[in-house]
C-alpha positions as CSV (number, residue, x, y, z in Angstrom):
1,M,-15.3,9.4,7.2
2,T,-11.9,8.0,7.7
3,R,-8.5,9.4,6.5
4,L,-8.6,7.0,3.6
5,H,-11.9,8.6,2.4
6,E,-10.6,12.1,2.8
7,L,-7.4,11.3,0.9
8,F,-9.5,10.4,-2.1
9,E,-12.4,12.9,-1.9
10,T,-10.3,15.9,-0.9
11,Y,-6.8,15.0,-2.5
12,G,-7.7,12.9,-5.4
13,Q,-5.4,10.0,-4.5
14,S,-6.8,6.4,-4.4
15,P,-5.6,4.3,-1.5
16,W,-5.4,0.7,-2.4
17,I,-4.0,-2.5,-0.4
18,D,-1.0,-4.5,-1.4
19,N,-2.2,-7.8,-0.1
20,I,-4.7,-10.5,-0.7
21,T,-5.4,-13.6,1.3
22,R,-8.3,-15.9,1.3
23,A,-9.0,-15.6,5.0
24,G,-9.0,-11.8,4.6
25,I,-11.8,-12.3,1.8
26,T,-13.7,-14.9,3.6
27,S,-13.7,-13.4,7.0
28,G,-15.1,-9.9,5.8
29,E,-11.8,-8.2,6.4
30,L,-11.4,-7.1,2.9
31,Q,-14.8,-5.7,2.8
32,R,-14.0,-3.9,6.1
33,L,-11.2,-2.2,4.4
34,V,-13.3,-1.2,1.5
35,D,-15.7,0.3,3.8
36,A,-12.8,2.3,5.6
37,G,-11.9,3.7,2.2
38,I,-9.6,1.1,0.2
39,R,-10.5,1.4,-3.4
40,G,-8.3,-1.4,-5.0
41,V,-6.1,-4.5,-4.3
42,T,-2.7,-5.4,-5.7
43,S,-0.9,-8.8,-5.7
44,N,2.2,-10.4,-6.8
45,P,3.9,-13.7,-6.6
46,T,5.5,-13.1,-3.2
47,I,2.1,-12.2,-1.7
48,F,0.5,-15.3,-2.9
49,Q,3.5,-17.5,-1.8
50,K,2.9,-16.1,1.7
51,A,-0.9,-16.4,1.6
52,I,-0.8,-20.1,0.3
53,S,2.0,-21.3,2.4
54,G,0.9,-19.5,5.4
55,G,-1.8,-22.3,6.7
56,D,-4.3,-24.8,5.4
57,A,-6.9,-22.4,3.9
58,Y,-6.2,-23.7,0.3
59,D,-5.5,-27.3,1.1
60,E,-9.0,-28.6,0.4
61,Q,-9.2,-26.9,-3.0
62,F,-5.6,-27.9,-3.8
63,R,-6.3,-31.5,-3.0
64,S,-9.4,-31.4,-5.3
65,L,-7.5,-29.5,-8.1
66,I,-4.5,-31.8,-8.1
67,A,-6.4,-34.9,-8.8
68,A,-7.0,-33.7,-12.4
69,H,-4.4,-30.9,-13.1
70,S,-0.8,-30.1,-12.6
71,V,0.8,-28.4,-9.8
72,E,1.1,-25.2,-11.7
73,D,-2.4,-25.3,-13.1
74,A,-3.7,-26.0,-9.6
75,Y,-1.8,-22.9,-8.4
76,W,-3.4,-20.8,-10.9
77,G,-6.8,-22.2,-10.1
78,M,-6.4,-21.2,-6.5
79,V,-5.1,-17.7,-7.4
80,V,-7.8,-17.1,-9.9
81,Q,-10.4,-17.9,-7.2
82,D,-9.1,-15.4,-4.8
83,I,-8.9,-12.9,-7.5
84,D,-12.5,-13.7,-8.5
85,D,-13.8,-13.4,-5.0
86,A,-11.8,-9.9,-4.4
87,L,-13.1,-8.6,-7.7
88,R,-16.7,-9.2,-6.5
89,V,-15.9,-7.2,-3.2
90,L,-14.4,-4.4,-5.2
91,R,-17.0,-4.5,-8.0
92,P,-19.4,-1.7,-6.3
93,V,-16.4,0.6,-6.0
94,H,-15.6,0.1,-9.9
95,D,-19.2,0.8,-10.8
96,D,-19.6,3.7,-8.4
97,S,-16.5,5.3,-9.6
98,G,-17.3,5.0,-13.4
99,G,-14.6,2.3,-14.1
100,E,-11.8,4.6,-12.2
101,D,-11.2,2.3,-9.2
102,G,-12.1,-0.9,-7.7
103,F,-9.4,-2.8,-9.4
104,V,-7.8,-6.0,-8.5
105,S,-4.4,-7.0,-10.0
106,I,-3.0,-10.4,-10.8
107,E,0.6,-10.8,-12.1
108,V,1.7,-13.0,-15.0
109,A,4.2,-15.7,-14.1
110,P,7.5,-14.0,-13.3
111,A,9.5,-16.3,-15.6
112,L,8.0,-14.6,-18.4
113,A,9.4,-11.0,-17.7
114,N,11.9,-11.3,-20.3
115,D,9.9,-12.9,-23.0
116,T,7.6,-10.5,-25.0
117,D,5.3,-12.9,-26.7
118,S,4.8,-15.2,-23.9
119,T,3.9,-12.2,-21.5
120,A,1.4,-11.0,-24.0
121,A,-0.2,-14.3,-24.4
122,A,-0.3,-15.0,-20.5
123,A,-1.9,-11.7,-20.1
124,R,-4.4,-12.1,-22.8
125,H,-5.2,-15.6,-21.3
126,L,-5.8,-14.1,-17.8
127,H,-8.2,-11.4,-19.1
128,E,-10.1,-13.9,-21.1
129,R,-10.1,-16.5,-18.3
130,I,-11.3,-14.2,-15.5
131,G,-13.4,-11.8,-17.7
132,Q,-14.1,-9.0,-15.4
133,P,-14.2,-5.2,-16.2
134,N,-12.2,-4.4,-12.8
135,L,-9.3,-6.8,-13.5
136,F,-5.8,-5.4,-13.9
137,V,-3.2,-7.9,-15.3
138,K,0.3,-6.9,-14.1
139,I,3.2,-7.0,-16.6
140,P,6.7,-6.1,-15.4
141,G,8.1,-2.9,-17.1
142,T,11.3,-4.7,-18.4
143,A,12.5,-3.9,-21.8
144,E,10.9,-6.9,-23.2
145,G,7.8,-6.3,-21.2
146,I,7.2,-3.0,-23.0
147,P,6.0,-4.2,-26.4
148,A,3.8,-6.6,-24.6
149,I,2.2,-3.8,-22.6
150,R,1.8,-1.8,-25.8
151,T,0.0,-4.6,-27.4
152,M,-2.2,-5.2,-24.6
153,Y,-3.4,-1.7,-24.5
154,G,-4.0,-1.8,-28.1
155,E,-6.2,-4.7,-27.8
156,G,-8.3,-3.0,-25.1
157,H,-7.0,-4.9,-22.1
158,S,-6.4,-2.9,-18.7
159,I,-2.9,-3.4,-17.5
160,N,-0.9,-2.5,-14.3
161,V,2.7,-2.1,-15.3
162,T,4.8,-3.1,-12.3
163,L,8.3,-3.1,-11.3
164,I,9.1,0.4,-12.5
165,F,12.3,1.9,-10.7
166,G,13.5,4.7,-12.8
167,L,12.4,7.8,-14.7
168,E,13.7,6.5,-18.1
169,R,11.7,3.3,-18.2
170,Y,8.7,5.1,-16.8
171,G,8.8,7.4,-19.8
172,E,8.9,4.1,-21.9
173,V,5.8,2.9,-20.0
174,I,3.9,6.0,-20.7
175,E,4.8,5.9,-24.3
176,A,3.6,2.1,-24.5
177,Y,0.3,3.3,-23.1
178,L,-0.1,6.2,-25.5
179,S,0.8,4.3,-28.6
180,G,-1.1,1.3,-27.6
181,L,-4.2,3.5,-27.4
182,E,-3.5,5.2,-30.5
183,S,-3.3,1.8,-32.3
184,R,-6.8,1.1,-31.2
185,P,-9.9,2.5,-33.1
186,G,-13.0,3.9,-31.5
187,D,-14.1,4.7,-27.9
188,L,-11.2,4.0,-25.5
189,S,-13.1,4.5,-22.3
190,G,-13.1,0.8,-21.6
191,V,-9.3,0.8,-21.2
192,A,-7.4,1.5,-17.9
193,G,-3.9,1.7,-16.8
194,V,-1.6,2.4,-13.9
195,A,2.0,2.5,-13.9
196,S,3.4,1.0,-10.5
197,F,6.5,3.2,-9.6
198,F,8.4,1.4,-6.8
199,V,9.5,3.8,-4.1
200,S,11.0,2.4,-1.0
201,R,13.4,-0.1,-2.5
202,V,15.1,2.9,-4.3
203,D,16.1,4.4,-0.9
204,T,17.4,1.0,0.3
205,E,19.7,0.7,-2.7
206,V,20.7,4.3,-2.9
207,D,21.5,4.4,0.9
208,R,23.6,1.3,0.4
209,R,25.7,3.3,-2.1
210,L,25.7,6.5,-0.1
211,E,26.9,4.8,2.9
212,A,29.7,3.0,1.1
213,I,31.0,6.5,0.0
214,G,30.6,7.6,3.6
215,T,31.3,11.4,3.2
216,D,29.2,14.1,5.2
217,E,27.5,15.1,1.8
218,A,26.8,11.4,1.0
219,L,25.2,10.7,4.3
220,S,23.2,13.9,4.1
221,L,21.2,12.5,1.1
222,R,20.0,9.0,2.9
223,G,16.4,8.7,2.8
224,K,15.9,11.3,0.1
225,A,16.3,9.8,-3.3
226,A,13.1,7.8,-3.5
227,V,10.5,10.5,-2.9
228,A,12.6,13.1,-5.0
229,Q,12.5,10.6,-7.9
230,A,8.9,9.8,-7.4
231,K,8.0,13.4,-7.5
232,L,9.8,13.8,-10.6
233,A,7.8,11.0,-12.0
234,Y,4.8,12.9,-11.2
235,Q,5.9,15.8,-13.1
236,L,6.6,13.6,-16.1
237,F,3.1,12.2,-15.7
238,L,1.6,15.8,-15.9
239,E,3.8,16.6,-19.0
240,R,2.9,13.5,-21.0
241,F,-0.6,13.6,-20.2
242,S,-1.4,17.0,-21.5
243,G,-1.1,18.7,-25.0
244,P,-2.4,17.9,-28.4
245,R,-1.3,14.3,-28.6
246,W,-3.2,13.5,-25.2
247,D,-6.2,15.7,-26.2
248,A,-6.8,13.7,-29.1
249,L,-6.9,10.5,-27.1
250,A,-8.9,12.0,-24.4
251,A,-11.5,13.2,-27.0
252,R,-12.1,9.5,-27.6
253,G,-12.6,8.7,-23.9
254,A,-9.1,7.7,-23.0
255,R,-8.3,7.7,-19.3
256,V,-4.9,8.9,-17.9
257,Q,-2.4,6.1,-17.0
258,R,-2.3,6.8,-13.1
259,P,1.0,6.8,-11.4
260,L,0.7,4.1,-8.5
261,W,3.1,4.4,-5.6
262,A,4.2,0.9,-4.9
263,S,6.6,-0.6,-2.3
264,T,5.4,2.2,0.2
265,S,6.1,0.5,3.7
266,T,9.1,2.0,5.3
267,K,12.1,-0.5,5.3
268,N,14.5,1.5,7.4
269,P,13.1,1.9,11.0
270,E,14.9,5.2,11.4
271,Y,12.6,6.7,8.8
272,P,9.1,7.8,9.4
273,D,6.7,5.0,9.0
274,L,4.6,6.9,6.5
275,L,7.8,8.5,4.7
276,Y,6.4,7.1,1.3
277,V,2.8,7.9,1.8
278,D,2.7,11.3,3.5
279,N,5.0,12.8,1.0
280,L,3.5,11.7,-2.3
281,I,-0.2,12.6,-2.0
282,G,-1.7,14.2,-5.1
283,P,-4.5,14.0,-7.6
284,Q,-4.8,11.1,-10.3
285,T,-2.5,8.9,-8.3
286,V,-2.7,5.7,-6.3
287,N,-0.8,4.4,-3.2
288,T,-1.0,0.9,-2.7
289,M,-0.1,0.0,0.9
290,P,0.5,-3.1,2.9
291,D,-1.8,-3.9,5.8
292,A,0.3,-2.1,8.5
293,T,0.9,1.0,6.4
294,V,-2.9,1.3,5.8
295,E,-3.5,1.0,9.6
296,A,-0.8,3.6,10.3
297,F,-2.3,6.0,7.7
298,L,-5.8,5.6,9.2
299,D,-4.3,6.3,12.6
300,H,-2.0,9.2,11.9
301,G,-1.6,10.1,8.1
302,T,-1.1,13.3,6.8
303,L,-3.8,15.0,4.7
304,A,-2.3,17.5,2.4
305,R,-1.2,17.7,-1.3
306,T,2.5,16.9,-1.1
307,V,3.3,15.5,-4.5
308,D,4.5,18.5,-6.0
309,D,6.1,20.3,-3.1
310,D,9.5,21.5,-3.6
311,V,10.1,20.0,-7.2
312,E,13.2,22.0,-7.5
313,G,14.6,20.4,-4.3
314,S,13.8,16.9,-5.8
315,R,16.0,17.8,-8.8
316,S,18.7,19.1,-6.4
317,V,18.7,15.6,-4.7
318,L,19.1,13.6,-7.9
319,A,21.7,16.2,-9.1
320,G,23.7,15.7,-5.8
321,L,23.6,11.9,-6.2
322,E,24.9,12.2,-9.7
323,R,27.7,14.3,-8.5
324,L,28.7,11.6,-6.1
325,G,28.8,9.1,-8.8
326,I,25.5,7.4,-8.1
327,S,23.6,6.7,-11.4
328,M,19.9,6.5,-10.8
329,E,19.7,4.6,-14.2
330,D,22.1,2.1,-12.7
331,V,20.1,2.0,-9.5
332,A,16.8,1.1,-11.5
333,R,18.6,-1.5,-13.5
334,T,19.8,-3.3,-10.4
335,L,16.4,-3.0,-8.7
336,E,14.6,-4.2,-11.7
337,E,16.8,-7.3,-12.0
338,E,16.5,-8.1,-8.2
339,G,12.6,-7.5,-8.3
340,V,12.2,-10.1,-11.2
341,A,14.5,-12.4,-9.6
342,A,12.8,-12.1,-6.1
343,F,9.2,-12.9,-7.6
344,A,10.6,-15.8,-9.7
345,K,12.2,-17.2,-6.5
346,S,8.9,-16.9,-4.6
347,Y,7.0,-18.5,-7.5
348,D,9.4,-21.3,-7.7
349,E,9.6,-21.9,-4.0
350,L,5.7,-22.1,-3.9
351,L,5.5,-24.6,-6.6
352,Q,8.0,-26.7,-5.0
353,A,6.1,-26.6,-1.8
354,L,2.8,-27.4,-3.6
355,T,4.6,-30.5,-5.2
356,D,5.8,-31.6,-1.9
357,K,2.3,-31.3,-0.5
358,A,0.8,-33.2,-3.5
359,N,3.2,-36.1,-3.0
360,T,1.8,-36.5,0.5
361,F,-1.7,-36.9,-1.1
362,A,-0.6,-40.0,-3.1
């Protein structure tokens, strides 16, 4: 038994990997990780940009696709094949867990993040095209994304809500899940959801603001905001998935929308390498980690319930930031805009690189 197995079996947290490559699938590396305890896969446009641009693994398929399709359609053809192959690897986990785990996530095109109707149409299309029960389609949790998320849950589609950076937006994401389920008649057990709450990037932005202030009080709060906010997000999760409203949905088979800790690699080398893993362990949660973080956890990860340790201390951290004039709502807004822009940039750069490659085939 590995630390990843124990993380799930003893502490109720599902470890996922935040990466997908064709080489990792065809070489058996993804299966090795599943055997070691990984229970799901997430991807995003930046991950696919690195995978497709990083070598020649996709060239043969791209040459075949481009003969009859546009560059963008060829891109989606390559991505869907990787997702299909990963879904097959993870399907036994999905079946053995009764539909709780074994998911693979694919994200809608980032340019749609501020277009409600197009986001819903794209998510619906991906679910119909791939048609597997362990597929999550990722929709950014932007203001325009929230209605699309509600619609998708109401239609019975499983959705991974991504790019959540703040408590206010997280509350809206939970409401979209609950109200979406309430709009759907009958049995709800076939609908799954996770809410991807980004962690390390919060410290990156807050630390930048604290260092600009430069006082001893400000500097003492570096590296504390992200975990503190995530712990309060978990408290919000516990609060909203309890009581009469939730009980009525649970009676129809509804599953909780689990918090998923994303962006959990440590960006500041001065901080512990597992800062955003060891401190956020608890039941009914997911942590999706890049390869290096997975290997670090297998080697020396903490095994303890930590996600609800010192909740009052977490409140004090955020109160201290507010006293210093740092608005966590503004931090979340900044990071959301940057996150959407970064994924759009990766997507556009990859399409341009593929266009250039297609021209060499002419």
